[in-house]
C-alpha positions in Angstrom: 0.1 0.0 -0.4 1.6 3.9 -1.1 1.7 5.5 1.8 -0.6 8.5 1.1 -3.3 5.6 0.4 -4.0 4.9 4.3 -5.5 8.0 5.5 -8.1 8.4 2.4 -9.2 4.5 2.9 -9.7 5.2 6.7 -11.9 8.4 6.4 -13.6 6.9 3.7 -14.8 4.1 5.9 -15.3 6.6 8.9 -17.8 8.9 6.5 -19.7 6.1 4.7 -20.2 3.5 7.2 -22.3 5.6 9.2 -24.7 6.8 6.7 -24.6 3.4 5.9 -26.1 2.8 9.1 -28.6 6.0 9.0 -29.7 4.4 5.7 -31.3 1.1 7.5 -28.2 -1.2 7.0 -28.2 -1.3 11.1 -26.8 -5.2 11.4 -23.3 -6.1 12.5 -22.7 -8.4 9.9 -23.7 -5.7 7.3 -22.0 -2.8 8.6 -18.6 -5.3 8.9 -19.1 -6.3 5.4 -19.9 -3.0 4.0 -16.4 -1.6 6.2 -14.3 -3.9 4.6 -15.7 -3.7 0.9 -15.1 0.4 1.2 -11.9 -0.5 2.2 -10.8 -2.8 -0.6 -12.5 -0.5 -3.5 -10.9 2.8 -2.1 -7.8 1.2 -2.2 -7.9 -0.5 -5.6 -9.9 3.2 -7.0 -6.8 5.2 -5.4 -4.2 2.3 -6.3 -5.5 3.3 -10.2 -5.6 7.1 -9.7 -2.1 6.9 -8.7 -1.1 5.0 -12.1 -3.9 7.0 -14.0 -2.4 10.2 -12.8 -2.3 12.1 -15.6 -5.3 11.5 -17.3 -6.2 15.1 -19.0 -10.0 15.0 -18.0 -9.7 14.4 -14.3 -13.4 15.1 -13.4 -14.5 12.3 -16.2 -11.9 9.9 -15.0 -13.4 10.4 -11.8 -16.7 10.1 -12.3 -16.2 6.7 -14.4 -14.2 5.0 -11.4 -16.4 6.0 -8.6 -19.3 4.9 -11.1 -17.7 1.3 -11.3 -16.6 1.4 -7.7 -20.4 1.7 -7.1 -21.4 -1.2 -9.4 -18.7 -3.6 -7.3 -19.8 -2.6 -4.2 -23.1 -2.7 -5.0 -22.2 -6.7 -6.7 -20.1 -7.8 -3.4 -23.1 -6.3 -0.9 -26.0 -8.4 -2.7 -23.7 -11.4 -2.9 -23.6 -11.5 1.2 -26.6 -9.9 2.9 -30.3 -10.5 1.6 -31.3 -6.8 0.9 -33.7 -4.7 -1.0 -31.5 -4.1 -4.7 -32.5 -0.8 -5.5 -32.7 0.7 -1.7 -28.9 -1.1 -1.5 -27.9 0.6 -4.8 -29.4 4.2 -3.8 -27.7 4.1 -0.4 -24.3 2.6 -2.5 -25.0 6.3 -4.1 -25.8 8.5 -1.4 -22.3 7.2 0.7 -20.4 7.0 -2.2 -21.3 10.4 -3.3 -20.6 11.9 0.4 -17.2 10.9 0.7 -16.3 11.9 -2.7 -17.1 15.3 -1.7 -15.8 14.8 1.5 -12.2 14.2 -0.3 -13.1 17.3 -2.6 -12.6 19.2 0.6 -10.1 17.4 2.0 -7.2 17.1 -1.0 -8.7 19.7 -3.2 
């Protein structure tokens, strides 16, 4: 893991997990799995972003990557716990948007 990837991962989990809880996913297994999936996808996304740091259109690149992350998290969460897929997808959109916006503020 690159040294600069740990703090964004921790912040992502700290921002998104309480939102996930607030959206009604309250079982400990759901929260633990969500936090683990979140940490994994954050590391994958940041590692990929480091490799592609010289993209000319960073905004579009970031949105495409975030969309891929939401889809991956959705599939991984659906595999593990029984949940309404639409509600889960909307929740993941919300949590990822919140952490993305927080990242823009914290890491301009």
